[in-house]
N, C-alpha and C positions, 0 to 999 in steps of 0.2 A: 631360070625362073628369077622374077623380079625380088628385089630386095626389100619386103615389105617394112622392116625396121627403120628404112629411111624416109617414109609418108609420114605425112602430118595426119592429126586426129580430124576424120573426114566424114562425109553423109554419102550413101551408097542406096542401090535399090536393089530388092530382091524378093525372095520368095516365090519365084517362079520355078516352073518345071520345064522350060521350052522358052528359047531367045527369041522369040517371034522380031519382026520389024516394027511392030507397035510397042511392044516393049523396050526393045534396045532404043528406037526414036524418042519414046518417053522419058528415058531414061539421059539421053543426052540434053532434049527440053530443058530438063529440071537444071541442067546443070553439072551434070555427076560424070564422076569419071570411072566408078568402080560399080558392078553389078555380081550379084550371089545368085546360084540357084539352089531351091531344095528338092531334091530327088526321091523324096518320101515316097513320090510314085514316078515310076519312070515316064518319059514322053514318049509318044509315038517315035517310031523308028530307032530307039536306041535299044540295043539288043541287051536282052534278057539274059544273061549267065549266071548271073548269082554274084556278080562284081561288076564293078565300072570298067569298062574296057578301055585303051589307051587310046584307040583311034577316035573312040567317042567324043573323050575327054577332049583331046587335041583338035577335034572338029569345033566343040563347043567354043575352046578357049579362040581360036583364028577367027569366028565367026564374031564375038566381041571385038577383038581387036578391030575386024574389018571396020567396025565403026566407030574406033575410035576410043574404044571403055576395056578396060580389064575386066576379066573374071577372075575374082579376085577370090571366092570361097565357094566351095561345094560342099550344101548342109544334108545329110542325112541320106541314108541309101532305104529301101523298103525294109521293115522290119524281119520280114522273113528272111533276108541275107544273113542275118545273125542272131535270131530268136533263139535257137539251139545253146548259142555261147551266152546269153544275157539269163536263162533257166538252167545252164551246166545240162541239156541232154545229150542224147547219143547222135552223133553226127556235127557236132560243134568242132571238132578237128578240121574237118572237110571245110566248114563256112571260114574257121579261123584262116584256112590257107587263101580263101576268097578275100577275105578282107585285107588279108597282108598285100594281095595284089593289088584290091584297090588301092592302098596307100601307096603301093610304089607308082601305079599308072595316074596316080595325081602328080606326082614328083617328075616323071618324064613326062608329063604335059604341061609342066610349067605353071601347075595352080597349087597355092601356097597353104590353104587351109581346109582340112575335113570339120564341119561340126557334128558332132554327133550326139546321141543321148544314150540312157541306159535304161530307157522306159518299157519294160516288156509289153504294157498293157496299152501303151500310146497317151497320147493327150486324150482328158476324160471333159466332156460339159454337159450339163442337165438340161441346157434350155440354149437355143439359138435363135431365136427372134425377141430380144426384149428389148423393146424401146427404150432409146436414153435421150440425148440431149436434141431436142429439135424434131424428135420423130427417127432419128438414125436408127437402126436396125443394129444390135450388139447380143454376145452372147455371155452365159455365165456358168456358174457352178454351186450345187447346192449338197456339200456331205450327207444330209440328212436322206437327200433322195438317192444318195449313191451306193452307199453304205451297206446296204443290204441288195446290193448287185450279186448275179449267180460269179460262181467261178468262171475266170478267163481262158484256165488252162484247165491240167488233169487234175490239179491238186490245190491245196495252200499249198506257200512257200515261205521259209522264213528267212528273216533277215540275213542271218551268219550266213546262209549259203548264197543270198545274192550279194553280197561282200566277197565271198569266195571266187565266185562265179567273174565278180569284175575284176579282182586281181589276177586271177588267170590270163583275162582278155588283154590287161595291160601289161602283163610281164611280158607277153609275147608280141604286141600289134605296135608299144612305143620304140622298140628298137630299130623297126623297119621304119617309122615315120621320122625317127633321127637321121637314117642312113640316107632316105631320101628326102628330108628337110619338108619334110610335111607337118604343119601344126594341129595337133589333134584340139578341138574346143569343146568341152562339155558343157552341155544343154543342161538345166534344170528339170526336176521332173514337174509338169503341168498336169493338173495342180498338186503341189508340193504337199500330200497329208501322206499320210504314214502307209496304208494298203487301200489297193482297190483292185477288186477282182481276185482276191486272194493271194497278190503278187504286192510285196514291199515294194518301196518308192525309196529309193536311196537317197537322191540328190533332192532334198527336201528341206535342208537347213544349212547355216553357217557351218557347223560342227561335223558336216558330212562331207561337204566339201575340202574344208580343211583337212582332214583324213584322207582323203583321195589325193590331194595335190602333195602332200608331204608323204604320203606311201610310193608315189611314183613323180619323182622330182624331175623330170626330164624336162629341157627346154622347150622341146616341143608339145608339152603337155599343160594347157591352160582351160579357160573359160569361153563358152559363147556366153556373156553375161548377158541373159533375159531378164532384163529390168522387171517387167510385168511379174516374172514369176517368185522376184526376190521381194519384189511388193507384197505380193500374194502370201508371200511366208507369215509374216506378222502384221500384216497390214499399211505396210510401210516402212514398220520402224526397223532401223537398223542397216537402210541399204546404203546409207551414206558411207557407213564403217566398213561394210562389204568389199565397196568399191576403196577406201584407204585401204584395206589389208591387202586384198589380192592386185588393186591396181600396182600400187609400189613393190609389189614384187615381178612386176611384167607377166602377172598372169592372165589377164583378160585381152584376148584378142580381137573379139570383136562383140557386139551390143546389140539385142534387139531392144528398140526404143518403144515401148508401150505402158501403161498401166490400168491399173482395175481400181474401182472403188469396193472396199470389205477387206477382209482376209480368206483365208485358204478355205475354210469350212463352207463361208460363204462370200461370193464377191460378183462383180459384174463388169463385164471389160469396157472400156470407154475413151470418148477421145483422150489424146496424150496430154492435154492441158488441164483435166479434170481430175485427174485420180489421186491416189494416197499421197504422191509425191511432188514435190516442185522441180519439174526439169530442167530449170535452169541451175538449181544448187547441182541435179545429177550430174549434168554437162559438166558444170565449173570443176566439180570433183574431179571427174575423169581427167579435165585437162592438167587441174592441178598433181596429179598423181603421176604423170606421165605418160597418161594412155595414148597410143598414137594408130589406132585401128579404125575400123569403120563403123558405122552405126547405120541400121535400117528399121524403116517402120514394120511393124509388125502387128496381125490380127485387127487390123483396122475396121471403125464400123462401115455398113453398108448407110452412104449418105443418099439423098432422094437421086432418083433416076441414076444411080450407079449401075456400074459395067458388074460381071461377076467375078471380076478380079478386082472390084473397088475403086476403081483409076479415082475417082473424085477423095476418097478415103485417104488413098495412100498419096495424092498431091498435098491434099491439107499437112497429113501429118509429117511427109519429107520436105514442105515448105518452112514448117513449124520446127523443124529441126536443121535447117540451114539459117533461120533467123538466129536460133539459139546459137550457134556456133560462132557466127558473125561476131554475137554480143560478147560471148563468153574469150575470143581471142581476141576482141579488143581490150579486153579489162584484163586479161593476163601477159599479153605481150608486151614487152619494151616498148616504151615510146622513142619515137625516133630522134636521134640527135638534133641538137638547136642549130 
């Protein structure tokens, strides 16, 4: 397995569930070295056994390597792989065994990062076809429209029991991650509001992330730092401070670099250069705290004549991040000796 601690801060491409020729060529043409996959939905041909199997993961890694790329992370598994763990229901022991084997298989296959969330009710949006700059299409969320939604499961759940379920899981999965040298990167709740569908959303603020990291201080436990979600939390306030705090601890493993206009009770996703935050200052702060992971675009708007995967939106976002990275490196690296 590659020693990712020796790599620099860099831009990658991801959020696909299949390593198609087109995607791999696109990544190389953008000048990137790393790709990430999101397996929230399993791709065709991948075994559905309730866990990620070694030979499937090895096949994916070698396919990327055959194109001169690194498969640097797998993000997510289908929620049904561990919904009973999140809700503390009967059958969670079997799901735990499968998730532990998933982590072992990632380590065996040489894939060093597993991005995960603890959102039993998933990502919520209330509108998906919002025109933004120049007529590009994006999405957004209104708590007023979502707060009266019916229960997502059999009953109301309480925050204390969700914390108990989270601790139960971490106490049992992190020793496996340590043994197999797989970093587990926690994504925020999206949107980061207290409860949706009758289920509390734990990872909605700085205090709860701090609580989780302090309760489970494994070197294999850190953050999938979704800038968009952190921007949603307080309308952009506190983002740089959270990067300072977790970044200096080496807890930020990788970054979803996107942004929104608004805050968690009412926001619209937007182009990365027009949201609540200053992307240059965000990347500069990441550099200054010693972050050496990868950054990917996420939830990009659909531009004119775009594809289903939003190639044009992704090309804009990725190119913008590459330009920011060059600028940040230019002002933070020592000048060459005279």
